[in-house]
N, C-alpha and C positions, 0 to 999 in steps of 0.2 A: 650517521642516522640521527634524525632530529630528536631532540630530547626536551622534556619539560623543565621547568625551573628546579624540580626535584631530582633531575638527572635520569628519569625513567624514559626509555625509548617510547615514542608515541604509539607504535604498534602494540606495546605492552600496557598501555593505559587500561584500567579496569573496564571501562565501558566498551573498549575495542575487543578485549578478551571475551566479554559477553557476546559481542558480535560473532566471534568465531564459534562460540558455543551454540549460538542460534543456527549457524550454518550446519553444524554437525547434527543438531536435533532435527532439522528439516530433512537432511539426507537420511537420517535414521528412520524417519517416519514413512518414507516411500514404500518399503516392502510391505507395510501394513495397510496401505491406502485402500486396496481393493477387497480386503478380507477381514480386517480387524479395526473397525472404526474407533473403538475405545482407545487403543494404543496410538493409532494415527492422530486422533484429536488431542490426546494427552501430550504428545510430543509437539504438535502444532501449537497448542495453548502455552506450553513452556517457552517456545520461541517467541510467541506473541507477548507474553508477560515480560520476558527479558528485554524485548524491544520497548516496552512501555516504561521500564525503569532506567534504561541506560542513559537517556537524556538528563533526567533529574540527577542521576548519580554523577554524570560528567560535570555538572555545575557544582554539586556538593564537593567533589574532590578536586575541582579546578583542573579537570582533565578534558576540556573541550578542544577539539581539533577539526580541521577541514577533513582529514582522513576519516575521523570517527563519524562525522556527519554523513559523508558519502557511503561509508560502510553500513550505517544504520538504514539509509534509504535503500541500498542494494539488498540487504537482508530482509527488509520489509516487503520489497517487491518479490523477492525469491519465495518467501513464505506464502504470500497471497497467490502468486502464480502457481505454486505447487498445489494449493487447495483447489483453485479453479480447474487446473488440469485433471485433478482426481475426479472432480464432478463431471467434467467433459468426458473423460474416459468411461465412467460409469454410465452416463447418459447415452453415449453412442453404442454401448454394449447392450443396454437394457431396453431402450425405447425402440419399439418395432416399427412403428409407422414412420416412413421416410420423411414426410413433410414435418411431422412433430420433431423428429430427430434433427432435421436441418434448422428448424426454428430454435430449438434448445441450444445447438452448437453455435449458431449465429449470436444469440443473446449473450452467452457466457464469453464468447470470443470478443464481443464488443466491450463487455465489462473489463476483460483483461487488457485489451488494447487502450481503452480510455485511461486506465491506471498507469500502464507501463509507458506509453508514449507521452502522456502529460508530465510525468515525473522527469522523463529524459529532457523534455523541452524546458522544464523549470530549472533543472540543474545547469543545463547548457547556457540558457539565457542569463542566469545569475552569474555564471562564471565569466561570460563575455562582458557583461555590463557592470559587474561588481556591485549589484544591487539585490535586495531581497526580491524573491520571485513574485510577490504580490504588488510590487510597485508599478503603477500605471497612471497616465494622465487623467483617466476617468476616475474621479475621486470616489464615486459611489461603488464602483467595482472594486477599487482598491480597499475600501472600508470593509466590504463584504468578505473579500478574500482574507483580509487581516483578521477579522473576527473568526472565520473558520479555521484560521491557523493557530488560534489560542489553544494552549495545551489541553485544557479540559474539554473544550468543544471538539477539537480535532480527534481526541481519544474516543469520545462518545460516537462521533460520526463514523470513524473508521471501524470501531467495534461493531456497530450496528450493521455496517456494510459487510463485514466479515461473517457475522452471524447469519446473514441472509444466505450466504454461500454454504455455511455449515448446515443450515436447515435443509437445503436441497441435497447436500451430501448424505445426511442421515436418512432422508426419504428413500434412498436406495437400499436401506437396511430396515425394512418395516417391522421386523420381529425382534430387532435388537432392543435390549432394555433401555438404552439411552433414548432411542426414538419413541418407544412406547411411553416412557415417562414424560417426554417432551409434548407429544401430541395429546396426551390425556390430561395435561395440566389445564386448570380452569382459565389461566391467563394466556393460553396459547394463541388465541385470536389477537389479543393485544400485542403479543410478541411478534407475530407475523406482520401486523401493521407497522410496528416500530422498525423492524429490520427492513421492510420495503421502503419506508421513508428514509432510513439511513442510507440505503443503497442509492436511491434517487438523488439524495443530497450529495453523496460522494461522487457519483458520475457527473452531476451538474458542476460540482466543484472542479473535477478533473478537466472537463470541457472548457470551463471558464479560464482555468490556469493555462491550458493548451493555447487558447486563442490569444490571451494576454502575452504569453511568452513568444508566440509566433510573431505577433505584431512588434514586440520589442526587438526581435532579431531582424525583421525586415527594416524597421526604422534605423537600426544601427548600420545595416547594409547600405541603405539609401544615403545616410550621412557620410559613410566612407566613400561611396561613389561620387557624391557631390564634392567632397574634399579633393579627390583625385582630379576631377574636372577643373577645379579652381587652380590647381597646381600646374596644369598643362598650358 
């Protein structure tokens, strides 16, 4: 088993252990998703906060690893997917109008797919090319993706996008104290505007990354085919 310079097995690095805890907290949240939003969101928030600190902690402890990076991405997708699926299940159960129900399902399914597929392409293209996922010949696109990848900006963008889904989740519990406190807050209108902007930026970021990664893979494929033709 691979070990760090300190002799600790990579799967037992502190950030990776936090990843396992994130997995358990997400699983533990599932039974509460339909009936107890406070417990569900508390467990979800715990997983999210652990995901926010595992990267800086890995740098601080010199415990960065490829395994840890992939585990962090996987757990983040798992948490986001669980939240979106909870909203989808509630929407399909509560919304009576068939057309509205289909629009609701299509919208959140699109949000889910833009996130999941984009990250898969990012990881795969980076693995194939051994380059950062934002690297592209189009410099302005590369610069924008690099800026959005900066820790503070990425954290804010992702948090706003997640809070957009949380806002919709709580809307299915109109009499719950959390929902009442949220919608009666004077700044609720600003909150809604901010989370909408965050989600739009996140989806745009995902689509841009998906296109860049797809082009990178196609370019690699073309180069390999051309190299084969030259050898013939």
